[in-house]
Every structure is written in C-alpha cells, then in structure tokens.
C-alpha positions in Angstrom: 20.3 17.0 15.4 19.3 20.2 17.3 21.6 19.3 20.3 24.5 18.7 18.0 23.9 22.1 16.1 23.6 24.0 19.5 26.7 22.1 20.8 24.8 21.1 23.9 27.6 18.6 24.8 30.3 21.4 24.8 28.1 23.7 26.9 26.9 20.9 29.3 29.6 18.1 29.3 28.0 16.3 32.3 24.6 16.2 30.6 24.4 12.9 28.8 22.5 14.0 25.6 22.6 10.4 24.1 20.9 8.9 27.2 18.2 11.7 27.1 17.7 10.9 23.3 17.3 7.2 24.0 14.8 7.8 26.7 12.7 10.2 24.5 13.0 7.7 21.6 11.9 4.9 23.8 8.8 6.7 25.0 7.7 8.0 21.5 8.8 5.1 19.4 8.0 2.2 21.8 5.9 3.2 24.9 3.2 5.3 23.2 2.7 2.8 20.4 2.4 0.0 23.0 -0.3 2.0 24.8 -2.1 2.5 21.5 -2.1 -1.4 20.9 -3.4 -1.8 24.4 -6.2 0.8 24.1 -7.1 0.3 20.5 -7.8 -3.4 20.8 -5.5 -4.2 17.9 -4.8 -7.7 19.1 -7.0 -10.3 20.7 -7.7 -9.5 24.4 -6.0 -12.7 25.5 -2.8 -11.7 23.7 -2.6 -7.9 24.6 -0.4 -8.4 27.7 2.1 -10.8 25.9 2.2 -8.6 22.8 2.7 -5.4 24.6 5.2 -7.0 26.9 7.2 -8.3 24.0 7.2 -4.9 22.3 8.3 -3.1 25.5 10.9 -5.6 26.5 12.5 -6.5 23.2 12.8 -2.8 22.5 14.3 -2.3 26.0 17.0 -4.9 25.0 17.5 -3.2 21.7 18.0 0.2 23.2 20.5 -0.9 25.9 22.5 -3.2 23.6 26.2 -2.0 23.2 25.7 -2.6 19.3 22.3 -0.9 19.0 23.9 1.7 16.7 27.0 0.8 14.8 29.8 3.1 13.8 29.0 2.5 10.1 25.4 3.8 10.8 23.3 0.8 11.1 20.7 0.0 13.8 21.3 -3.7 14.9 18.2 -5.8 15.1 14.6 -4.5 14.3 15.0 -0.7 15.2 11.8 -0.4 17.2 9.8 1.6 14.6 6.7 0.6 16.6 5.1 4.0 15.9 5.2 3.3 12.2 4.1 -0.3 12.6 1.1 0.6 14.8 0.0 3.3 12.5 -0.1 0.8 9.7 -2.1 -1.6 11.9 -4.6 1.1 12.8 -4.9 2.2 9.2 -5.1 -1.1 7.5 -7.6 -2.6 10.0 -6.1 -6.0 9.8 -7.4 -9.0 11.9 -6.2 -8.9 15.5 -4.5 -12.3 15.2 -2.6 -11.0 12.2 -1.7 -7.9 14.1 -0.6 -10.1 17.0 1.8 -12.3 14.5 3.3 -9.0 13.1 4.0 -7.5 16.5 5.5 -10.7 17.8 7.6 -11.4 14.7 9.0 -7.8 14.9 9.6 -8.3 18.6 11.7 -11.4 17.8 13.6 -9.5 15.1 15.0 -7.1 17.7 17.3 -10.1 18.8 18.3 -11.0 15.2 21.5 -9.1 14.8 20.8 -7.8 11.3 21.9 -4.3 10.4 19.2 -1.9 9.4 20.1 1.3 7.8 20.1 4.6 9.6 18.5 6.7 6.8 19.7 10.0 7.7 23.4 9.0 8.4 23.9 6.3 5.8 26.0 6.9 2.7 25.0 4.2 0.2 21.9 5.2 -1.8 21.4 8.2 0.7 19.9 10.7 -1.9 17.5 8.0 -3.3 16.5 6.8 0.2 15.9 10.5 1.4 13.8 11.2 -1.5 11.7 8.1 -1.3 11.5 8.7 2.5 10.2 12.2 1.8 7.6 10.9 -0.6 6.6 8.3 2.0 6.4 10.9 4.8 3.9 12.9 2.6 1.8 9.8 2.1 2.0 8.9 5.9 1.0 12.6 6.7 -2.0 12.3 4.4 -3.1 9.1 6.1 -2.8 10.7 9.6 -4.8 13.7 8.4 -7.5 11.3 7.1 -7.9 9.7 10.4 -10.3 8.2 11.7 -11.3 7.0 8.1 -8.0 6.9 6.1 -7.8 5.5 2.6 -6.5 2.1 2.8 -5.3 2.0 -0.6 -3.0 5.0 0.2 -1.6 2.9 3.0 -0.9 -0.1 0.9 0.8 2.1 -1.7 3.0 3.8 1.1 4.4 0.2 1.9 6.7 0.7 -0.9 9.2 2.7 1.4 9.2 0.1 4.3 9.8 -2.7 1.5 12.6 -0.6 0.0 14.1 0.0 3.4 14.0 -3.6 4.3 15.6 -4.8 1.1 18.2 -2.1 1.2 19.1 -3.1 4.7 19.3 -6.8 3.9 21.6 -6.0 0.9 23.8 -3.7 2.8 23.9 -6.0 5.8 25.1 -8.9 3.5 27.9 -6.7 2.3 29.0 -6.0 5.8 29.3 -9.7 6.8 32.8 -10.6 7.7 34.9 -12.5 4.9 32.6 -11.1 2.1 34.1 -8.7 -0.3 32.2 -6.9 -2.8 33.1 -9.4 -5.5 32.3 -12.3 -3.1 28.9 -10.8 -2.4 28.3 -10.6 -6.1 29.3 -14.1 -6.5 27.1 -15.4 -3.7 24.1 -13.5 -5.2 24.6 -15.2 -8.4 24.6 -18.7 -7.0 
C-alpha cells in the first residue's frame, strides 16, 4: 500500500516492487513461522523436518503460481497464513500430533485451487469483513501481549474470524465456478 501511495513503480520502473513484496511476504508469513515450528517443538521431533519442509515448499509453490492472486481479488489455494496458524498453535497448546495434522493439511490445501478472499481488496461483504477483521486483530494483539501465558479462552473466541473467512471464501469461490450463475448457485445450495 505504501509503495503504491508513493508511486514507487513510476519513480523506479525497473524495480520490481511486486517481487520484493512477495519475498518479504514469504519471509514473514512462511519462513519465520516455520522457524518457530522448528524451535518451539510444536510437532513431534520425528515430524519436524517433513512438516517444516511441507510448509516451506507448498508455500513456495503458492507464491510462484501464475494464479496465486486473481484479478477478482482472491488468493488461489491456502494463502500461506502460517504466521496466524502458528500463533494459534503456540497459544492453544494443542498436542504435537494435532499440530502436525493441521500443518500438513494446510500445506496440502495450497495445491487445492480454491479461491480465498483477499480481505482488503474484496468487494463482497467488505465492510463486514473489515469490521470483523478489526475486532479479530484486537483479540490477536491481546493474545500476543499476554504471551507467554495467554488466555486460551480468548484464542478460542478469536477463531470466529478464521471460521467466517473460510466460510465466506468457500461461498464466494462457489459463485465463481464456471457455469454457475447466481440463480444456479442458489438452486445448487437448496439441493
């Protein structure tokens, strides 16, 4: 956003801002959380290398895919929100085997070409999504400030937004499917 506001592309046309943005996103949303999984023993020791490798490699695929971001403002495949997932795993203190299953499942979902909404760019339900996202952000900030002993009940409560985000993404993805009009989507939902 800041680069667009400062018109960096106009001033430095040979400087690929999108590539730099992707590199920074990969480091902050993928690599750093993978290091946390490794160092915090969030999964069984025998599964650490395969789980971390799955996170890193699946997200690498996600970032370099031609359809990673669509023109109608969707991410294609699980959008590598590892920073959020790993924070939840740290806060909730789930069993290492459950953490491994969650991380491997999300790694696999990178390859499932479902469209996940781009919250700050979407048009449908944008205001509601941004308001709920703001409330969720405050809850997440409270959890972070409570580390190393956060309230787990607050974490469970905050899962309302990831649930909302997932349901909204699936509903809007279904509307985007070829051959499905708005009335066809309603008819399909009633069957």
